[in-house]
C-alpha positions, 0 to 999 in steps of 0.5 A: 513482483511488488510492481505487480502486486499494486497493478491489480484492484480497482484504479486507485484514482477511482476507489481510493478506498476499494484499492487500498483494501485490495491490496493488503492481503496481496502485499502481505503474501509476498515474499521478499528477501530484502529485509528493509524492503520487507518491512516496507511493504508490511508497513505499506499493507498496514497503512492501506488496511488503515486507509480502508478501515477509516471513516468513509471518506478515509481519515486523513491521518490514514491517508497520510500514513499511506503517502508515508508509506508508498514513499518508503517502498518507493525509495527503495523500489523507485516507482513501484508504489505510485 
């Protein structure tokens, strides 16, 4: 489910800001029964939103937060946010 959402949108390597922007709403709409994963997914959505809203190119602090949030999701569901 999380992997399916993250598979949509532009190629993150080609358009990282567009990719981040495309993920926010679908991630927030996911129904996740595991509370820990739900929090991690919402934090990832918030990090993507901050990244896409940061000055272009995206600010380094926003990029760091995205990396941390992706790691948190991957800790629960290995490889999903890669």
